[in-house]
C-alpha positions in Angstrom: -61.4 143.5 -3.7 -58.8 145.8 -2.0 -61.2 148.7 -1.8 -63.4 146.7 0.5 -60.5 145.7 2.9 -61.0 148.7 5.3 -64.8 148.1 5.6 -64.1 144.4 6.0 -61.6 145.1 8.9 -64.0 147.3 10.7 -67.0 145.0 10.5 -64.8 142.0 11.5 -64.2 143.8 14.8 -68.0 144.0 15.3 -68.3 140.2 15.1 -66.5 139.8 18.4 -69.2 142.1 20.0 -72.2 140.6 18.3 -74.6 137.7 18.9 -74.6 134.5 17.0 -77.3 135.8 14.7 -75.3 139.0 14.2 -72.3 136.9 13.0 -74.6 135.1 10.5 -75.6 138.6 9.2 -72.0 139.4 8.7 -71.5 136.2 6.7 -74.5 137.1 4.5 -73.2 140.6 4.0 -69.6 139.6 3.1 -69.7 136.1 1.6 -72.8 136.7 -0.5 -72.8 140.4 -1.3 -69.5 142.1 -0.9 -67.5 139.2 -2.3 -69.8 138.7 -5.2 -70.0 142.4 -5.9 -66.2 142.8 -5.9 -65.4 139.6 -7.8 -68.0 139.1 -10.5 -70.7 141.7 -11.0 -68.5 144.3 -12.7 -67.5 141.8 -15.3 -71.1 141.1 -16.1 -72.3 144.7 -16.2 -69.1 146.3 -17.5 -69.8 149.1 -20.0 -73.5 148.7 -19.9 -74.3 151.7 -22.0 -71.7 150.7 -24.6 -73.0 147.1 -24.8 -76.6 148.2 -25.3 -77.7 148.0 -29.0 -80.4 150.2 -30.4 -82.1 150.1 -33.8 -81.3 153.7 -34.5 -78.3 156.0 -35.2 -80.0 159.1 -34.0 -77.5 161.2 -32.0 -78.1 161.1 -28.3 -81.0 158.7 -28.5 -79.1 155.7 -27.1 -77.6 157.7 -24.3 -81.0 159.2 -23.3 -82.7 155.8 -23.4 -80.1 154.3 -21.1 -80.2 157.3 -18.7 -84.0 157.2 -18.4 -84.0 153.4 -17.9 -81.1 153.2 -15.5 -80.6 156.4 -13.6 -78.0 154.6 -11.5 -76.3 151.3 -12.5 -77.2 148.3 -10.4 -73.6 147.7 -9.1 -73.3 151.3 -7.9 -76.7 151.1 -6.3 -75.6 148.0 -4.4 -72.3 149.6 -3.3 -74.3 152.5 -1.9 -76.7 150.1 -0.2 -73.9 148.1 1.5 -72.1 151.2 2.7 -75.2 152.9 4.1 -76.6 149.7 5.6 -73.3 149.0 7.3 -73.2 152.5 8.9 -75.4 151.7 12.0 -73.1 148.7 12.7 -70.0 150.9 12.5 -71.6 153.5 14.8 -72.3 150.7 17.3 -68.7 149.6 17.0 -67.6 153.1 17.9 -69.9 153.0 21.0 -68.4 149.6 22.0 -64.9 150.9 21.7 -65.8 154.0 23.8 -67.3 151.8 26.5 -64.3 149.5 26.6 -61.9 152.5 26.8 -63.9 153.9 29.8 -64.0 150.6 31.6 -60.3 150.1 31.1 -59.8 153.5 32.9 -62.0 152.1 35.7 -59.8 149.1 36.0 -56.7 151.2 36.2 -58.3 153.3 38.9 -59.2 150.2 40.8 -55.7 148.9 40.6 -54.4 152.3 41.8 -57.2 152.4 44.5 -58.2 155.9 43.4 -62.0 156.5 43.7 -64.3 159.3 44.5 -65.2 159.2 48.2 -63.3 155.9 48.5 -65.7 154.0 46.1 -64.6 152.6 42.7 -67.3 151.3 40.4 -66.4 148.0 38.8 -66.6 147.6 35.0 -70.2 146.8 34.0 -70.0 145.9 30.3 -66.7 144.3 29.6 -64.1 141.9 31.2 -60.3 142.2 31.2 -60.1 140.6 27.8 -62.4 143.3 26.3 -65.3 140.9 25.8 -68.5 143.0 25.9 -71.7 141.9 27.6 -74.9 143.1 25.9 -76.9 144.8 28.6 -78.0 148.3 29.7 -77.0 151.1 27.4 -75.0 148.7 25.1 -78.1 146.5 24.6 -80.2 149.6 23.7 -77.5 150.7 21.3 -77.3 147.2 19.7 -81.1 147.0 19.2 -81.2 150.5 17.8 -78.6 149.7 15.1 -80.6 146.6 14.2 -83.7 148.7 13.8 -81.9 151.2 11.6 -80.5 148.4 9.5 -84.0 147.0 9.0 -85.3 150.4 7.9 -82.4 151.0 5.6 -82.6 147.6 3.9 -86.4 148.0 3.4 -85.8 151.5 2.0 -83.3 150.2 -0.5 -85.5 147.3 -1.6 -88.4 149.8 -2.2 -86.0 152.3 -3.8 -84.7 149.6 -6.2 -88.3 148.9 -7.2 -89.1 152.5 -7.8 -85.9 153.2 -9.8 -85.9 150.1 -12.0 -89.6 149.1 -12.0 -91.2 145.7 -11.4 -89.4 144.1 -14.4 -86.0 143.1 -12.9 -84.0 143.2 -16.2 -85.8 143.5 -19.5 -84.1 142.2 -22.6 -85.6 145.1 -24.6 -86.4 148.7 -23.8 -88.7 150.8 -26.0 -88.1 154.6 -25.9 -89.9 157.3 -27.8 -88.9 160.6 -26.1 -86.6 163.3 -27.4 -84.0 163.2 -28.9 -85.3 159.9 -30.5 -87.4 160.8 -33.6 -89.5 157.7 -33.4 -90.0 154.7 -31.1 -86.7 153.0 -30.6 -85.9 149.5 -29.3 -82.8 149.0 -27.3 -81.5 145.6 -26.4 -79.7 144.8 -23.1 -76.6 142.6 -23.1 -76.8 139.4 -20.9 -80.3 140.1 -19.6 -80.9 136.6 -18.1 -77.5 136.6 -16.3 -78.2 140.1 -14.9 -81.7 139.1 -13.8 -80.2 136.2 -11.8 -77.8 138.5 -10.0 -80.6 141.1 -9.3 -82.9 138.4 -7.8 -79.9 137.1 -5.8 -79.1 140.5 -4.4 -82.7 141.2 -3.6 -82.9 137.8 -1.8 -79.8 138.7 0.3 -81.4 142.1 1.3 -84.6 140.3 2.3 -82.6 137.7 4.2 -80.7 140.5 6.0 -84.0 142.0 7.1 -85.2 138.6 8.4 -82.0 138.0 10.3 -82.1 141.4 12.0 -85.7 140.8 13.0 -84.8 137.3 14.4 -81.9 138.9 16.3 -84.2 141.5 17.9 -86.5 138.7 19.1 -83.5 136.7 20.3 -82.3 139.7 22.4 -85.7 140.4 23.8 -86.1 136.7 24.9 -82.6 136.7 26.4 -83.3 139.9 28.2 -86.5 138.5 29.8 -84.7 135.3 30.8 -81.9 137.4 32.4 -84.4 139.4 34.4 -86.1 136.2 35.5 -82.8 134.9 36.8 -82.2 138.3 38.5 -78.9 139.0 36.7 -79.8 142.3 35.1 -78.6 144.5 37.9 -76.3 147.5 37.8 -72.6 147.3 38.0 -71.2 146.3 41.4 -69.0 148.7 43.4 -66.0 148.2 45.7 -65.5 150.4 48.8 -61.9 151.3 49.6 -61.1 152.4 53.1 -59.8 155.8 53.7 -56.3 154.6 54.8 -55.9 152.7 51.5 -56.6 155.7 49.3 -53.6 157.5 47.7 
């Protein structure tokens, strides 16, 4: 589980700058996918090629059968999926940290009473504790990362179907191409257990898409309510008299 600690630490920071639905998405990603992938799936898959039994001793036949049936193993595919789907969220985190850094500079200028033409713009997106408000450019950035996550999740769901086919985990694979001299039957170890894990991971990907869609609608509704209350204005400014400027 140690190899996931860095990604876990980064995404944990995103939670403090996310909505309630976004925090639920984090729980789905970590508790149900990363933890399960790190703790149990490798033990079930293990040496998949070595555990596959074929009714032939023809050299290279077993290896070719496995390679054609599983171009990439399911655990490696899911690791790639988690890393790529998490990328938009990490980019959003970088944007948030950049905004917080800029607004901290604004606060220092305000404390020192240094402003252009005697005017210092107050921080717009964050408070002194670093709590970010989702509005303006940050809101657009947040919605964009949600849209990218939806596209990436759907792409991996479709990609998993095209790579492994409609049958999630067959108990037997028939292969008749070179170097097999005749039709060969290869039997997968633990097919039912693997099928359960595959269905579970697919369900988590679908749930991730649904949560991201719900979050987008939640943000749109919140934005409309904010506009109705008249609170979606630009950041306020403070005018400093010429005698007070340094």
